[in-house]
C-alpha positions in Angstrom: 47.7 11.5 39.3 44.9 9.0 38.5 41.4 10.3 38.9 38.6 8.5 40.5 35.0 9.5 40.1 32.9 9.4 43.3 29.1 9.2 42.7 26.5 10.2 45.3 23.0 10.7 44.2 21.7 14.3 45.0 18.5 14.8 46.8 17.9 18.2 45.0 19.3 19.4 41.7 18.9 22.2 39.3 18.0 20.5 36.0 16.1 21.4 32.8 15.4 19.0 30.0 15.7 21.7 27.4 19.3 22.3 28.4 20.2 18.7 27.8 18.6 18.2 24.4 20.9 19.3 21.5 19.6 21.8 18.9 20.1 19.3 16.1 18.1 16.5 17.9 15.2 15.2 15.8 12.8 15.4 18.7 13.7 19.0 19.5 13.2 19.9 15.8 9.8 18.1 15.8 8.7 19.8 18.9 9.4 23.2 17.2 7.7 22.2 14.0 4.7 20.1 15.1 1.6 21.9 16.3 -1.0 19.4 17.5 -3.4 21.7 19.4 -6.2 20.8 17.0 -6.3 17.3 18.5 -8.1 18.5 21.6 -11.0 19.6 19.4 -10.9 16.6 17.2 -10.9 14.1 20.1 -13.3 15.9 22.4 -16.3 13.8 21.3 -14.7 10.6 22.6 -14.8 11.8 26.2 -17.4 12.6 28.8 -17.4 15.4 31.3 -17.1 13.2 34.4 -14.7 10.5 35.5 -10.9 10.1 35.6 -8.8 12.1 33.1 -7.5 10.3 30.1 -4.1 10.4 28.5 -3.5 13.7 26.8 -4.3 13.2 23.0 -1.2 15.1 22.0 1.0 12.9 24.3 -0.7 9.8 22.9 0.1 10.7 19.3 3.6 11.8 20.1 4.3 8.5 21.8 3.0 6.6 18.7 5.3 8.7 16.5 8.2 7.9 18.8 7.4 4.2 18.2 7.7 4.5 14.4 10.6 6.9 14.4 12.5 4.4 16.7 11.3 1.4 14.7 9.6 0.0 17.9 6.0 -0.9 17.3 5.5 -2.4 20.7 3.5 -0.2 23.0 5.3 -1.6 26.1 8.7 -0.9 24.6 7.7 2.6 23.6 6.8 3.6 27.1 9.9 1.9 28.5 12.2 3.7 26.0 10.6 7.0 26.6 11.3 6.7 30.4 15.0 6.3 29.6 15.4 9.1 27.0 15.7 12.7 27.8 15.0 13.9 24.3 11.8 11.8 24.1 10.6 13.1 27.5 11.3 16.7 26.3 9.3 15.9 23.1 6.2 14.6 24.9 6.3 17.2 27.6 7.2 15.1 30.6 9.7 15.8 33.4 12.1 13.1 34.5 10.2 12.6 37.8 6.7 12.3 36.1 5.2 8.9 35.7 4.5 8.0 32.1 1.1 6.5 31.0 0.7 2.7 31.1 1.4 0.9 27.8 -2.1 -0.5 27.8 -3.4 3.1 27.6 -1.9 3.4 24.2 -3.6 0.3 23.0 -7.0 1.3 24.3 -6.8 4.9 23.0 -5.8 3.6 19.6 -9.0 1.6 19.5 -11.0 4.5 20.9 -10.2 7.0 18.1 -11.7 6.6 14.7 -9.6 6.5 11.5 -10.8 10.1 10.8 -8.6 11.4 13.6 -5.5 9.7 12.2 -6.3 10.9 8.7 -6.7 14.4 10.1 -3.2 14.3 11.6 -1.9 12.9 8.3 -3.5 15.8 6.4 -2.1 18.4 8.9 1.4 17.2 8.4 0.9 17.0 4.6 -0.4 20.6 4.7 2.8 21.7 6.4 4.8 20.1 3.6 2.6 21.8 1.0 2.9 25.2 2.8 6.7 24.8 2.7 6.6 24.3 -1.1 7.6 20.7 -1.1 4.8 19.3 -3.2 3.6 20.0 -6.7 0.9 17.3 -6.7 1.3 16.9 -10.5 2.9 13.4 -10.6 2.2 10.5 -8.2 4.1 7.2 -8.1 2.0 4.3 -6.7 3.1 1.0 -5.3 2.1 -1.6 -2.7 3.8 -3.9 -0.2 2.7 -6.8 2.0 2.7 -6.0 5.8 2.7 -9.0 8.1 -0.5 -9.3 10.2 -0.4 -9.9 13.9 -1.4 -13.6 13.5 0.3 -16.9 12.8 -0.5 -19.4 10.1 -1.4 -21.8 12.8 -4.5 -19.7 13.5 -5.9 -20.4 10.0 -8.8 -22.8 10.1 -10.9 -24.3 7.4 -14.3 -22.6 7.4 -16.2 -25.4 5.7 -14.8 -28.1 8.0 -15.8 -26.0 11.0 -19.3 -25.7 9.6 -19.6 -29.4 9.1 -18.4 -30.1 12.7 -20.9 -27.6 14.0 -23.7 -29.2 12.0 -22.8 -32.7 13.1 -22.8 -31.6 16.7 -26.3 -30.1 16.3 -27.5 -33.4 15.0 -25.7 -35.2 17.8 -23.6 -37.0 15.3 -19.8 -37.5 15.6 -17.6 -35.3 13.4 -16.5 -36.9 10.2 -12.9 -38.0 10.1 -10.7 -38.7 7.1 -11.4 -42.4 7.3 -15.1 -41.9 6.6 -14.5 -39.7 3.5 -15.3 -41.3 0.2 -12.3 -42.7 -1.7 -10.7 -40.4 -4.2 -11.8 -37.2 -2.4 -9.1 -34.6 -2.8 -8.3 -32.1 0.0 -9.5 -28.6 -0.8 -6.8 -26.2 -2.0 -5.8 -23.8 0.7 -7.2 -20.4 -0.2 -8.8 -17.3 1.4 -12.3 -18.4 0.2 -12.4 -21.5 2.4 -10.0 -20.6 5.2 -9.6 -17.7 7.7 -7.5 -16.8 10.7 -9.3 -17.2 14.0 -6.9 -14.6 15.5 -7.3 -11.9 12.9 -10.1 -12.7 10.4 -9.3 -9.5 8.3 -5.9 -10.7 7.4 -5.4 -12.7 4.3 -3.0 -15.5 3.2 -0.6 -14.2 0.5 2.9 -15.0 -0.7 5.7 -13.4 -2.7 7.6 -15.5 -5.3 10.1 -17.6 -3.6 8.7 -16.9 -0.1 6.5 -18.8 2.3 2.8 -18.1 2.7 2.0 -15.6 5.5 -1.0 -13.7 6.9 -0.7 -10.2 5.5 -2.3 -6.9 4.9 -1.6 -5.0 1.7 -0.3 -1.4 2.1 -1.1 0.9 -0.8 0.8 4.2 -0.9 1.4 7.1 -3.3 4.4 9.3 -3.4 4.8 12.8 -4.9 7.8 12.7 -7.1 8.7 16.3 -6.6 10.0 15.8 -3.0 9.3 12.1 -2.1 6.4 13.0 0.2 3.8 10.3 0.9 0.4 11.7 -0.2 -1.7 8.7 0.7 -1.3 5.4 2.6 -3.6 2.8 3.9 -4.3 -0.9 4.6 -6.2 -3.2 2.2 -7.0 -6.9 2.1 -4.1 -8.8 0.7 -6.1 -11.3 -1.4 -6.8 -8.9 -4.3 -4.7 -7.5 -7.1 -3.3 -4.0 -7.1 -5.3 -3.0 -10.1 -8.5 -3.6 -8.1 -7.4 -0.9 -5.6 -6.2 1.8 -8.0 -9.4 3.7 -8.0 -9.6 3.7 -4.2 -6.0 5.0 -4.0 -6.7 7.7 -6.5 -9.7 8.7 -4.4 -7.5 9.0 -1.3 -4.9 11.1 -3.1 -7.7 13.4 -4.4 -9.2 13.8 -0.9 -5.8 14.7 0.5 -4.7 17.2 -2.2 -7.8 18.9 -3.6 -8.4 21.1 -0.6 -5.0 22.6 -1.2 -5.6 23.3 -4.9 -3.2 20.5 -6.1 -4.3 18.5 -9.1 -2.9 15.1 -10.1 -2.0 15.1 -13.8 0.2 12.0 -14.1 0.3 8.6 -12.3 3.2 6.1 -12.5 2.8 2.5 -11.4 4.0 -1.0 -12.3 2.3 -3.7 -14.4 0.3 -5.0 -11.4 -1.9 -2.0 -11.7 -2.8 -2.6 -15.4 -6.4 -3.5 -16.1 -9.2 -2.2 -18.3 -11.1 -0.8 -15.2 -7.9 0.8 -13.9 -7.2 2.6 -17.2 -10.8 3.7 -17.5 -10.6 5.1 -13.9 -7.5 7.2 -14.9 -9.3 8.5 -18.0 -12.5 9.4 -16.1 -10.3 11.5 -13.7 -8.4 13.2 -16.5 -5.1 11.6 -15.4 -2.4 10.4 -17.8 -1.2 7.0 -16.7 2.2 5.4 -17.2 1.5 1.8 -16.4 3.2 -1.1 -18.4 0.7 -3.5 -19.8 0.6 -7.0 -18.4 2.5 -9.9 -20.1 -0.7 -11.2 -21.6 -1.1 -8.1 -23.8 0.1 -8.5 -27.4 0.2 -5.4 -29.6 0.4 -7.6 -32.7 -0.4 -11.2 -33.5 2.6 -12.6 -35.4 1.4 -13.7 -38.9 -2.2 -12.6 -38.2 -3.8 -9.4 -39.6 -6.7 -7.6 -38.0 -9.4 -6.1 -40.2 -11.1 -3.4 -38.1 -14.0 -2.8 -40.6 -14.9 -6.5 -40.6 -13.9 -7.2 -36.9 -11.9 -10.3 -37.8 -8.4 -11.7 -38.1 -6.8 -13.2 -41.2 -4.3 -16.0 -40.7 -1.1 -16.4 -42.7 -3.0 -18.6 -45.1 -5.7 -16.1 -45.7 -8.4 -17.8 -43.7 -10.7 -15.7 -41.4 -11.0 -15.9 -37.7 -14.4 -14.4 -37.1 -15.8 -12.8 -33.9 -17.4 -15.7 -31.9 -18.7 -13.9 -28.8 -17.6 -12.5 -25.4 -16.3 -14.2 -22.3 -15.4 -13.0 -18.8 -11.8 -13.6 -17.7 -10.0 -10.7 -15.9 -12.5 -8.4 -17.7 -14.6 -8.8 -20.8 -12.8 -10.4 -23.7 -13.6 -10.8 -27.4 -13.2 -14.3 -28.8 -12.1 -14.9 -32.4 -12.2 -18.5 -33.9 -11.3 -20.1 -37.2 -13.3 -22.9 -38.9 -12.2 -26.4 -38.3 -12.5 -27.1 -42.1 -10.1 -24.2 -42.8 -7.5 -25.6 -40.4 -7.9 -29.3 -41.3 -5.6 -29.4 -44.3 -3.5 -26.3 -43.5 0.2 -26.8 -44.3 1.3 -25.1 -41.0 -1.4 -26.7 -38.9 1.0 -28.4 -36.4 3.0 -25.3 -35.8 0.0 -23.0 -35.6 -2.5 -25.2 -33.7 -0.6 -27.8 -31.8 -3.1 -30.4 -30.7 -6.2 -28.2 -31.2 -8.6 -28.5 -34.1 -9.0 -24.7 -34.6 -7.3 -21.4 -33.9 -8.6 -19.2 -31.1 -7.5 -15.6 -30.4 -8.6 -13.5 -27.5 -8.6 -9.7 -27.2 -9.7 -7.4 -24.4 -12.8 -5.3 -25.3 -10.7 -2.4 -24.1 -7.7 -3.2 -26.3 -7.5 0.3 -27.7 -6.7 1.5 -24.2 -3.9 -1.0 -23.9 -2.6 -0.1 -27.4 -2.5 3.6 -26.4 -0.6 2.7 -23.2 1.8 0.5 -25.1 2.6 3.4 -27.4 3.0 5.8 -24.5 5.3 3.5 -22.5 7.6 3.0 -25.5 8.3 6.8 -25.9 11.3 8.3 -24.3 9.2 10.2 -21.7 7.4 7.0 -20.7 10.7 5.1 -20.2 11.9 8.0 -18.0 8.8 7.7 -15.9 9.7 4.1 -15.0 13.1 5.2 -13.8 11.5 7.9 -11.7 9.1 5.3 -10.2 12.0 3.0 -9.1 13.9 5.9 -7.6 10.9 7.2 -5.5 8.3 4.9 -4.3 10.4 1.7 -4.0 13.1 3.2 -1.7 10.4 4.8 0.4 8.7 1.4 0.9 12.0 -0.1 1.9 12.5 2.8 4.4 9.0 2.2 5.9 9.6 -1.5 6.3 13.2 -1.5 7.6 13.3 1.7 9.7 9.8 2.9 10.5 8.1 0.0 12.1 5.9 -1.1 9.2 7.3 -4.7 8.7 4.5 -6.0 10.9 1.4 -4.4 12.5 1.0 -5.0 16.3 -2.9 -4.7 16.1 -5.8 -6.9 15.2 -8.2 -6.0 12.3 -7.9 -3.9 9.2 -9.1 -0.7 10.8 -6.3 -0.7 13.3 -3.8 -1.9 10.7 -4.9 1.2 8.7 -4.1 3.4 11.6 -0.7 1.9 12.0 0.2 2.5 8.4 -1.1 6.1 8.5 1.2 6.7 11.5 4.2 5.2 9.7 3.4 7.6 6.8 3.2 10.6 9.2 6.5 9.7 10.8 8.2 9.5 7.3 6.7 12.8 6.2 7.8 14.5 9.4 11.4 13.4 8.8 11.3 14.8 5.3 9.7 18.0 6.5 12.5 18.8 9.0 15.3 17.8 6.5 13.8 19.4 3.4 16.4 21.5 1.5 15.6 21.8 -2.2 13.9 20.5 -5.3 13.8 16.9 -6.3 16.5 15.8 -8.7 14.1 14.2 -11.2 11.8 17.2 -11.4 14.7 19.6 -11.7 16.0 17.4 -14.6 12.7 17.1 -16.4 12.0 20.8 -16.1 15.1 21.5 -18.2 14.0 19.1 -20.9 12.2 20.4 -23.9 9.0 18.5 -24.8 10.6 17.7 -28.1 13.8 16.6 -26.6 14.4 12.9 -27.2 17.1 10.9 -25.5 18.1 7.3 -25.6 18.3 5.2 -22.4 
């Protein structure tokens, strides 16, 4: 006989959320693992003793975590989704008949709390990972990724043009138009030095090869290779190179790990982090770096011999290129030049000089540091480090972008962008915490290798 379900809403019912959330549900596991009672003390200074009660700090941070775990950065959608999900209601401690906070409350509270509170939560989750034996702290892989800012390219205005308009208005003159500009005047190249977004001035124009220019922030993160745990993450301006931020990243890592007695011994990064100042920073901290040199580095000059005692190069014809002074270009460089008279009747002049009248060679003042790195990266262990980097930090970045809401920040300003990235890192670490089941493959493999064991790749 065919069945037919009749539905009539009950006025009273015996119902418990805990009975409806499965034991293997991620939010049930997080509720059992995550202890956020410390947030009451950490956020007490932001509230007075009188007035209307605020959102519970624990509820606030749990709702933010839900947004990243569900890849929903919109505050409005977070609250709407929470109202429809029994497991989320159970996680944040709300019954099905309780009214949830307004979505605007999340935005205001995010602005209210300083970055220190978000960093404290990150450290607390990291501590739980350390206490569980997931981290060694010995080796860190570092990389970066552009994160789209909450502003469109249409909001970018020319700062200099705006200043001219403002000045002309003060003088009660009409703004200059293109017709009044002198002939032959070239338009200024679009750059972050003369243009800024009126929506989010902290964002910067940047572009990946083959992509269109966008307003971005630069997320710098480090990953412990023993268990793929994020040890530091934060927002930086996107108009600078990775090598300029390496020291700041190392400082973040040190602050997060030193209180637990973990010491960083090795750092792995790509060639974007290679510079004389970056290598000196690693040496000053007692850290061994595995960073490929940039393409401009040349271990040897083909046909030219360097005489260290005389600080000069000898060309294939035996003529000397003497030290001619220093110049500043991506760091201090030493300039070596030949005499025009030596090159004038040289039999290989055309091949060696091209259209120039003399030969010019440039070396970094810190070339010995790059030479040492070049030697290290060509050893079997150094090549293995590059494989480990690709298998750790790069997949984690992809995970954060595709599944943990870090493709775009939904806030304005670098401070709020930093909070968003920290929360994404916390969400990722929590997922690793509840799923952790053993030692990292690469560290297990390397622990079996003898220091003298050499293998070909």
